[in-house]
C-alpha distance (Angstrom), angle and dihedral (degrees) to the residues before:
residue distance angle dihedral
M1 . . .
N2 3.78 . .
H3 3.82 99.0 .
H4 3.83 93.5 158.9
S5 3.84 87.5 68.3
E6 3.80 89.1 68.6
K7 3.81 87.6 68.2
Q8 3.77 91.7 53.7
P9 3.79 118.9 88.6
W10 3.77 115.9 -99.3
W11 3.74 120.8 -101.4
P12 3.85 103.8 -79.3
Y13 3.81 91.8 -136.9
I14 3.77 97.4 51.8
H15 3.84 91.1 96.2
A16 3.80 89.5 49.8
V17 3.82 89.4 52.4
A18 3.81 89.4 50.2
A19 3.80 90.6 48.2
I20 3.84 90.6 52.7
G21 3.81 88.1 48.6
L22 3.78 91.3 51.9
F23 3.78 91.9 47.2
L24 3.81 91.4 52.6
R25 3.79 92.0 47.6
L26 3.83 92.9 48.4
V27 3.80 89.4 49.5
L28 3.81 88.3 59.7
V29 3.84 90.7 45.0
F30 3.81 94.7 54.4
F31 3.78 99.1 35.4
S32 3.79 101.6 41.7
D33 3.80 135.5 34.6
R34 3.71 119.2 -175.3
G35 3.79 132.4 136.7
Y36 3.78 119.2 -121.9
H37 3.81 92.3 -160.7
P38 3.87 133.1 -5.0
D39 3.86 91.1 -117.1
E40 3.82 92.4 71.0
I41 3.81 89.8 65.6
F42 3.77 106.3 27.8
Q43 3.76 102.2 36.3
Y44 3.81 96.7 45.6
L45 3.84 118.9 4.7
E46 3.82 94.0 40.4
Q47 3.76 90.2 49.7
A48 3.80 92.3 49.6
H49 3.84 87.4 50.9
R50 3.75 89.8 49.9
M51 3.82 90.3 51.5
V52 3.79 93.3 51.9
F53 3.77 104.6 33.9
G54 3.83 101.1 27.8
Y55 3.79 101.3 -120.7
G56 3.77 139.7 74.5
Y57 3.75 144.8 105.9
I58 3.84 118.1 -51.5
P59 3.84 107.0 -152.8
W60 3.80 119.0 -156.6
E61 3.82 89.9 -99.8
Y62 3.78 90.6 66.8
R63 3.78 93.7 42.6
F64 3.85 91.4 51.4
G65 3.80 93.4 40.0
I66 3.83 100.3 -122.1
R67 3.79 98.0 135.1
N68 3.82 129.0 80.2
L69 3.84 109.1 -135.2
I70 3.75 97.6 -140.7
I71 3.82 94.4 106.0
P72 3.83 97.4 44.8
I73 3.83 91.5 45.8
T74 3.80 90.1 50.8
L75 3.86 93.0 47.4
S76 3.76 89.8 48.3
I77 3.86 90.9 64.5
P78 3.84 96.2 71.9
L79 3.81 90.4 39.5
R80 3.86 90.3 55.4
L81 3.76 89.1 48.2
L82 3.79 93.4 53.2
K83 3.81 90.4 43.8
A84 3.82 90.6 54.2
L85 3.87 88.1 49.6
Q86 3.86 90.5 48.4
L87 3.77 89.2 -117.7
D88 3.76 95.1 119.4
S89 3.79 98.7 129.2
P90 3.84 117.4 125.8
D91 3.85 87.4 -126.7
I92 3.80 85.8 64.6
Y93 3.83 108.2 31.1
I94 3.78 97.1 42.6
P95 3.89 96.1 60.4
F96 3.80 90.5 34.1
I97 3.86 92.9 59.5
K98 3.78 90.6 41.6
A99 3.78 89.5 53.3
I100 3.85 90.9 51.4
L101 3.76 90.1 50.9
C102 3.84 90.4 49.3
L103 3.81 89.1 53.8
L104 3.80 88.9 53.4
S105 3.79 90.5 50.5
L106 3.80 89.4 62.0
S107 3.77 87.1 75.1
L108 3.83 85.8 81.0
I109 3.79 91.5 60.3
Y110 3.76 92.4 49.6
G111 3.80 92.9 38.7
L112 3.81 96.3 51.5
Y113 3.82 89.3 46.2
A114 3.80 91.6 52.9
L115 3.81 91.8 45.9
G116 3.79 93.3 48.0
R117 3.83 95.5 49.3
T118 3.75 93.9 42.7
V119 3.76 100.6 45.0
V120 3.86 99.8 36.1
S121 3.81 118.3 -2.9
E122 3.79 146.3 -51.1
P123 3.81 93.2 -93.9
V124 3.80 90.8 54.6
G125 3.79 89.8 51.9
R126 3.76 91.2 53.0
I127 3.79 93.2 46.9
A128 3.83 90.1 49.4
A129 3.77 92.4 49.6
L130 3.86 91.1 50.5
I131 3.80 92.7 48.3
A132 3.88 90.4 48.4
C133 3.81 89.6 49.1
F134 3.81 94.2 57.7
W135 3.84 104.6 24.6
Y136 3.76 106.0 122.4
E137 3.82 98.1 -142.5
L138 3.81 91.8 56.8
M139 3.85 88.5 50.4
V140 3.77 95.5 47.4
F141 3.84 93.7 48.4
A142 3.84 93.7 40.4
P143 3.85 97.0 93.4
K144 3.81 92.4 42.1
S145 3.85 120.4 111.0
T146 3.78 95.7 -159.5
P147 3.85 117.6 133.1
E148 3.82 92.2 -121.3
C149 3.85 90.9 63.5
L150 3.79 95.4 44.2
A151 3.78 91.8 43.2
A152 3.85 89.9 52.3
Y153 3.78 90.4 53.9
L154 3.79 90.2 52.6
M155 3.81 92.8 46.1
V156 3.81 92.8 52.7
G157 3.78 88.3 48.6
A158 3.76 91.3 51.0
L159 3.83 89.4 50.2
V160 3.82 90.0 51.7
C161 3.80 88.5 54.3
L162 3.79 91.9 45.8
V163 3.83 95.1 54.7
S164 3.84 94.5 41.9
Y165 3.75 122.1 89.5
P166 3.80 108.3 -75.8
R167 3.76 111.6 -103.7
W168 3.75 131.7 141.3
Q169 3.81 93.9 -92.6
T170 3.78 93.7 53.4
A171 3.74 91.9 43.2
L172 3.80 91.0 52.3
G173 3.78 91.1 47.9
L174 3.82 92.3 49.0
G175 3.77 92.5 51.5
V176 3.83 96.9 45.2
M177 3.82 97.2 42.2
G178 3.77 92.3 42.8
A179 3.72 91.0 55.0
G180 3.81 91.8 41.9
T181 3.78 89.7 55.8
I182 3.78 91.3 57.0
A183 3.76 92.5 43.4
L184 3.81 92.0 57.5
R185 3.77 97.3 38.1
L186 3.81 114.4 18.5
Q187 3.81 90.1 -171.7
Y188 3.80 89.5 67.8
A189 3.85 89.5 66.3
P190 3.82 92.0 103.2
A191 3.79 89.6 55.6
I192 3.82 90.0 52.9
L193 3.85 88.5 48.1
V194 3.84 86.7 56.4
L195 3.81 88.9 51.2
S196 3.81 90.0 49.4
V197 3.80 92.1 52.8
A198 3.84 89.5 46.7
M199 3.82 89.5 51.4
I200 3.79 90.4 55.7
V201 3.81 90.8 50.4
L202 3.79 99.2 41.4
W203 3.82 98.4 36.6
R204 3.83 96.6 38.0
S205 3.83 91.5 125.6
H206 3.81 93.9 47.4
L207 3.78 104.2 67.9
S208 3.81 96.2 160.0
Q209 3.79 91.7 56.3
M210 3.76 91.0 48.1
A211 3.81 88.9 51.9
I212 3.81 90.5 51.5
A213 3.81 92.5 49.5
T214 3.84 91.4 47.5
A215 3.79 92.6 48.7
A216 3.81 92.2 46.9
F217 3.77 89.7 50.9
I218 3.83 93.2 49.6
V219 3.82 93.7 46.1
T220 3.85 92.0 48.4
V221 3.81 92.5 47.8
G222 3.81 87.3 50.2
L223 3.79 91.4 52.1
V224 3.80 90.6 50.8
G225 3.81 89.9 52.5
Y226 3.80 89.1 48.4
I227 3.81 91.1 53.2
D228 3.84 86.9 55.4
Y229 3.76 89.7 50.3
L230 3.83 92.4 51.1
T231 3.77 94.9 45.3
W232 3.81 103.0 32.3
G233 3.80 102.2 20.8
L234 3.77 93.6 -120.1
W235 3.81 130.3 88.5
F236 3.83 108.2 -111.6
G237 3.81 85.4 -7.1
S238 3.84 97.0 151.2
Y239 3.85 91.5 53.8
Y240 3.73 92.2 47.7
H241 3.78 93.3 48.4
N242 3.86 91.3 43.5
Y243 3.83 91.4 55.7
L244 3.86 92.2 41.2
Y245 3.81 96.9 53.6
N246 3.86 101.6 30.4
Q247 3.84 99.5 38.8
V248 3.76 108.5 20.6
Y249 3.80 97.1 35.2
G250 3.80 93.6 31.5
V251 3.79 96.0 -132.2
S252 3.87 90.3 146.8
N253 3.83 87.9 66.2
L254 3.77 88.6 66.9
F255 3.77 89.7 71.1
G256 3.85 95.0 57.3
R257 3.77 143.3 -78.9
D258 3.79 124.7 -112.4
P259 3.84 136.5 -164.5
L260 3.80 118.3 -84.4
F261 3.83 93.9 -112.3
Y262 3.80 95.4 46.2
Y263 3.80 96.3 118.5
F264 3.84 94.5 45.6
E265 3.77 89.6 52.7
R266 3.79 94.5 46.7
L267 3.84 92.1 49.7
T268 3.75 90.3 49.6
L269 3.84 95.0 47.1
S270 3.77 96.0 42.2
S271 3.78 91.4 53.3
A272 3.80 95.8 40.2
G273 3.83 87.1 -119.9
I274 3.80 94.9 -53.7
F275 3.83 95.0 117.8
P276 3.82 98.3 53.7
L277 3.82 90.1 43.4
S278 3.77 89.7 52.9
I279 3.78 91.5 50.5
V280 3.81 89.5 51.4
V281 3.86 91.0 50.9
A282 3.74 90.8 48.5
V283 3.83 91.6 53.3
R284 3.79 92.4 45.6
K285 3.83 93.8 49.0
R286 3.72 94.2 38.6
V287 3.78 91.9 -132.9
P288 3.84 117.9 -153.3
L289 3.84 114.1 -76.2
L290 3.85 89.0 9.7
A291 3.84 90.9 156.8
L292 3.82 90.4 54.5
W293 3.80 95.4 51.5
L294 3.80 95.0 44.8
S295 3.84 91.7 44.7
L296 3.81 91.1 51.1
L297 3.75 94.3 48.4
A298 3.86 90.5 46.3
S299 3.84 91.8 48.3
I300 3.81 89.6 54.9
L301 3.75 101.9 37.9
V302 3.76 101.5 37.3
T303 3.81 94.9 42.8
H304 3.86 91.9 51.9
S305 3.84 91.4 41.8
L306 3.73 90.7 61.9
I307 3.89 90.4 58.7
A308 3.76 112.7 86.7
H309 3.84 98.3 -140.3
K310 3.83 107.6 64.8
E311 3.82 132.2 -177.5
Y312 3.70 124.3 175.4
R313 3.81 92.0 -128.8
F314 3.80 90.4 63.4
V315 3.86 91.0 72.5
F316 3.80 96.1 42.5
A317 3.82 88.4 125.9
A318 3.81 88.8 68.5
V319 3.83 91.9 63.1
P320 3.81 98.9 69.8
L321 3.81 89.7 44.8
C322 3.78 89.8 54.6
L323 3.77 91.0 46.6
L324 3.79 90.2 54.1
L325 3.82 90.0 52.8
T326 3.78 88.9 47.0
A327 3.82 90.1 55.8
I328 3.78 90.9 49.4
A329 3.87 91.3 49.1
Y330 3.81 90.4 48.4
W331 3.80 90.0 51.8
Y332 3.84 91.7 50.4
L333 3.80 88.2 51.1
Q334 3.78 90.1 52.2
Q335 3.81 90.1 51.2
F336 3.77 91.7 51.4
C337 3.78 95.1 47.0
Q338 3.74 92.2 49.7
R339 3.83 88.7 62.3
Y340 3.79 89.2 59.7
P341 3.82 104.3 34.0
R342 3.81 95.7 163.2
T343 3.76 95.2 54.7
Y344 3.85 107.0 29.8
A345 3.86 104.9 20.9
R346 3.79 95.7 115.7
I347 3.79 98.5 42.8
P348 3.90 97.1 88.6
Q349 3.78 91.3 48.0
A350 3.80 92.3 47.5
L351 3.86 90.2 48.9
A352 3.82 90.6 49.1
V353 3.81 90.0 53.1
L354 3.80 90.8 48.5
L355 3.82 90.9 50.1
V356 3.82 92.5 51.2
A357 3.82 91.1 44.4
Y358 3.76 91.1 51.0
A359 3.79 92.6 48.9
C360 3.80 92.7 48.7
F361 3.85 91.3 47.8
S362 3.78 91.3 49.3
I363 3.83 91.1 50.3
L364 3.80 90.5 52.1
D365 3.74 91.0 45.5
T366 3.80 98.0 48.2
T367 3.75 103.0 33.0
V368 3.79 124.9 6.4
L369 3.81 97.4 44.2
T370 3.83 90.8 54.8
S371 3.84 88.6 35.5
R372 3.81 111.0 165.1
N373 3.73 126.2 17.7
P374 3.81 103.8 -123.3
L375 3.84 90.8 -146.1
L376 3.79 90.0 56.9
E377 3.77 90.2 45.2
G378 3.81 89.4 52.4
Y379 3.80 93.8 50.8
L380 3.81 90.1 47.9
Y381 3.75 90.8 51.1
L382 3.74 91.5 52.3
S383 3.82 90.9 47.5
R384 3.82 86.8 65.3
Q385 3.82 94.4 51.9
P386 3.79 116.5 94.8
N387 3.79 99.9 -152.9
V388 3.80 103.5 54.6
S389 3.77 107.6 139.2
A390 3.83 102.0 160.7
V391 3.77 134.8 -9.4
L392 3.80 129.7 -143.3
N393 3.80 115.0 -158.1
L394 3.77 109.5 -161.9
K395 3.81 93.8 165.5
S396 3.82 107.2 63.3
E397 3.77 151.3 -0.9
W398 3.81 120.5 -85.3
Y399 3.81 94.3 -103.9
E400 3.87 91.6 58.7
T401 3.77 92.0 59.9
G402 3.80 136.0 73.6
G403 3.81 92.2 -106.4
Y404 3.76 120.9 -153.7
Y405 3.80 89.7 -39.9
Y406 3.80 86.0 73.6
L407 3.77 101.7 27.2
H408 3.86 94.7 47.5
H409 3.82 94.5 -171.1
P410 3.83 120.3 111.9
V411 3.75 93.0 -133.3
P412 3.85 134.5 120.0
I413 3.78 117.6 -83.9
Y414 3.78 112.2 -157.2
F415 3.80 129.2 -168.7
S416 3.82 134.5 -159.1
R417 3.81 93.2 -85.2
D418 3.79 92.0 55.4
V419 3.82 93.8 58.6
N420 3.79 99.6 39.5
A421 3.79 90.5 115.1
I422 3.84 92.9 47.7
G423 3.76 122.5 75.1
P424 3.82 121.5 -137.5
E425 3.78 87.5 -101.1
G426 3.79 89.5 67.4
Y427 3.79 99.1 46.9
G428 3.78 92.6 92.1
Q429 3.88 90.9 66.3
Y430 3.83 91.3 60.1
V431 3.79 111.3 30.5
S432 3.72 140.1 41.8
D433 3.82 98.1 -161.3
I434 3.82 136.0 25.3
L435 3.81 130.4 -158.7
C436 3.78 110.5 -155.6
Q437 3.80 144.2 145.6
H438 3.80 114.2 -69.1
H439 3.84 89.6 -121.8
Q440 3.78 91.5 51.0
A441 3.78 112.2 131.5
T442 3.79 117.5 -101.3
I443 3.82 111.4 -76.7
P444 3.82 111.9 -146.0
G445 3.79 113.5 -110.9
F446 3.87 94.4 11.0
G447 3.75 128.8 103.0
T448 3.80 130.3 -168.7
V449 3.82 111.7 -106.8
R450 3.85 99.7 169.3
T451 3.78 138.2 8.6
F452 3.77 124.5 -154.4
K453 3.79 108.8 -169.7
E454 3.82 103.7 -65.3
I455 3.78 96.1 -6.7
D456 3.82 128.8 88.8
I457 3.76 126.8 -156.6
R458 3.79 106.0 -149.3
H459 3.75 121.3 -170.2
N460 3.82 130.7 -152.6
N461 3.80 105.9 -105.4
H462 3.85 93.1 -169.0
P463 3.83 107.8 36.9
P464 3.81 116.1 -170.6
S465 3.75 121.3 -123.0
H466 3.85 87.8 -110.4
Y467 3.79 127.0 17.0
A468 3.77 117.4 -130.8
Q469 3.82 115.1 -127.9
L470 3.79 128.4 -135.1
S471 3.74 118.5 -134.0
G472 3.76 121.4 -108.2
D473 3.75 141.4 78.9
F474 3.80 103.8 -80.0
Y475 3.79 96.2 -178.1
Q476 3.77 94.8 57.1
P477 3.84 112.7 59.0
Q478 3.75 111.4 -162.9
Q479 3.77 121.1 -116.7
G480 3.84 114.5 -144.4
G481 3.75 112.8 -129.3
V482 3.78 92.4 24.4
D483 3.83 111.1 50.7
G484 3.78 109.5 68.3
V485 3.85 90.5 13.1
F486 3.79 101.1 68.3
P487 3.81 126.8 34.8
Q488 3.86 111.5 -110.8
P489 3.84 109.3 -117.6
V490 3.81 118.2 -122.9
F491 3.78 114.1 -130.2
H492 3.79 128.9 -158.2
P493 3.79 104.6 -170.8
P494 3.84 118.1 -177.6
V495 3.82 89.3 -134.9
Q496 3.78 123.6 45.7
I497 3.79 103.3 -142.8
F498 3.80 94.5 173.7
P499 3.82 119.2 59.1
P500 3.86 114.5 -123.3
Q501 3.79 110.2 -79.8
G502 3.77 122.0 -164.2
H503 3.82 119.5 -123.1
Q504 3.79 91.2 -127.1
L505 3.77 129.3 38.2
């Protein structure tokens, strides 16, 4: 490792690169709004909203206690601040929280720069920072609050501490961030085991620093378990219940099974073959710490490949590792071309242009062209209306919407199945607003007030003095294969994180 580089001043333009990266990410935040997966809203943002405002959906994971509350508690802090300042409108808090998450995502730009310059050379660090700045997957995932993203930031931070010169600060960071990675994404535990083995090898002459890192890891893990005790009433309760229901009872299989090589295919396709090519170059050139990079990638990809239910976001931590290897491969290409300037001088520049073009095209393809989700826009529109008494969503299921995090009204939200026994003529007695397809037949008593792409917002033109209410628990959507199959645990946490929420609205 190139420890003497740590004594050299950082690249003066690294902050400018990070600023450009932040600008690009904020552009996506303010000009597009689309969910990558329902979990990012309902498992974390919706629960933070429920903590602060006292109402919101309760998915089965929070009724059966399989989620640690670290992320919702953290997200609730800016929500509480905005509520205290009377700025608690979704038009304000949604982009505000996304902007905070984008700021956190810049840690990958700084982290890959630090890894590149420490492990190989200053030019590699600069190349890695530039790639991280523009790489479309890092931009798309930047405003997401899912544990895979946040755990990846911590894992890269732990890696930076590992390859830095051992001192008490880096040891403390390695222990805390390594434990935090596991706390947010338990399936990344094999990757942290790889870091632990690497620490023993690389820091073998620094026993006191290894002791600090180990102690910091143990204390942090203990604090995570204590949070579970405070919020669920059982030490490490969320991890126990997660394993029990998803692995022992096989609940995760309800959400689909995918081929064994799903992740390898997705990484290849998403990078247009760049990632596997970079890995091949790394092996051929025997790059510094090659065993560490390959072991980390294997610990993430192989472990997740053995799980039947697969989603690309689960292996997000593999992306920055592949980008680092891409930066190293590009640097080796530059070195080769410099030996034959007359023949290959323009190849690195041409490849850089192709990389940027591919990243820009991918951004357009995945985000801007689909821009705003009309369902989210519809819920945001209703959040601004003062007389929303009940909403009927004839377009989608609850998990395809923005939930109460977007609607921000403590009112019933009905769906098609809830009104099967009621004809369109009776809708006006129960709801003030309807979301439906634009080509939906005329609904008596309702007129279209806004249209978002293929979705109409129709308002009750003749509201009753008092809306009737359908029976049911509108806050607790039922999960097939779980509700009615497994008994719901009863929790007695010492601290009530969530305010009391009635079963009916």
